[in-house]
N, C-alpha and C positions, 0 to 999 in steps of 0.2 A: 154871793158868788156871781149873781147876775150883774150887779153893779160893777164888780171888778172886770168882768168881760166887756161890758159896755164901755167902760173908761179905757180899757186897752184898745178897743176898736177905734175910739175917737182919737187916741194918740197916734195910731198908725195910718189913718186915712186923711186925705186932703183933696183939694180941688185940682191940683196939678203938681207934677213932680218939680223939684228944685233943679235948676240947670246943672248939668254935669252928673246928675244922679238918675237920669231917666231909666237906665238899665236895672235899677233897684226897685222900680215901681211897677205895679200891675194894674191895668185899667179895669174898673168895675163897670157894670151895666148902667149905673146911675150917674155917669160922667165924673165920677170920683176916681181916685187912684189909691192904691194901698201899698205901703212900704213893706214889701214881702221878703226881701232878701234876708232880713233879720230872722225869718222863721224857717230857714232850711234845716233839714234833719241833722246834718253834721253840727251846725251851730247850736241847736237845742241840746243835742247829746253832750257837746262839749261844756255848755253852760251848766246843765243840770247834773252831769256826772252820775254818781250813784243814786241821786234822788229821782232820776228819771224812772218812772214806772211804766212797764209795758203790760200791766194787767188788763185783760179784756175779756168780755163775754158777748156772745151773740144772744140777743134777747128775743128776736122775732120767732114766734111759733113755739116758744117753750112754756110749759105749764109753770105756775108760780113756784111750786116746790123744787122743780129742777133748776129754775133760774136762781133761787136762793142758794141752793147747793153750789152752783157754779160760781156765784159771787163770793161766797164764803171761802172757797178754795183758793181764791186769788190773794196776792200779797198787797199790803198797803191799805190806806184808808179809802182811796177812790179807785174805781174800776171803770175803764172805758166801755160803754155799751157800743157795739159795732153791728153794722148791717151784715148780711151774708157775704157781701163782697169786701168786708173788713173796713169799710169807710166808717168814720166816727159818727155816732148817732146821739151820744149824750154821755153824761158822767153820772155814775152811781156811787153814793156814799155807802160804804160797807156797814157803817153804823146803822143805817136804815134796815139792812138785811138782818143784822143781829137783833135789832129791836123786834122785827117781824117774827123772827124765829122764837124769841123769848115769849112774845104774846101767845104764839101757838102752843108752846110748851106749857105755859101757865094755864091756858084754857084746857089743855089735856089733863093736867093735874086736878083742876077743879071738877072735871067730869068723873075722874076716878074716885074722888072723895064722896061723890053723891051716890 
């Protein structure tokens, strides 16, 4: 996943905008520019259609059990972790949550057998 994101960033960043496309580029602090017009909300929604997932959970300040429950209630494989102001903080694989829940359940079963 990390390599995919890094390659994506390499593909949309450059030292200077191409003439005639300056309005489609956003300056970055490191004297580079990012081709950002491609990433507006309407374009993403149009491209992804029904594959666009809006699943999200706020992770800060939640105990692990409550966080797992929140993640498992969401749809899709990946869930966006968001900060209290709803800005993106990371991506959670729901399979991780299921595996964690499975391990807790199996540990509980082992305790009951003893």
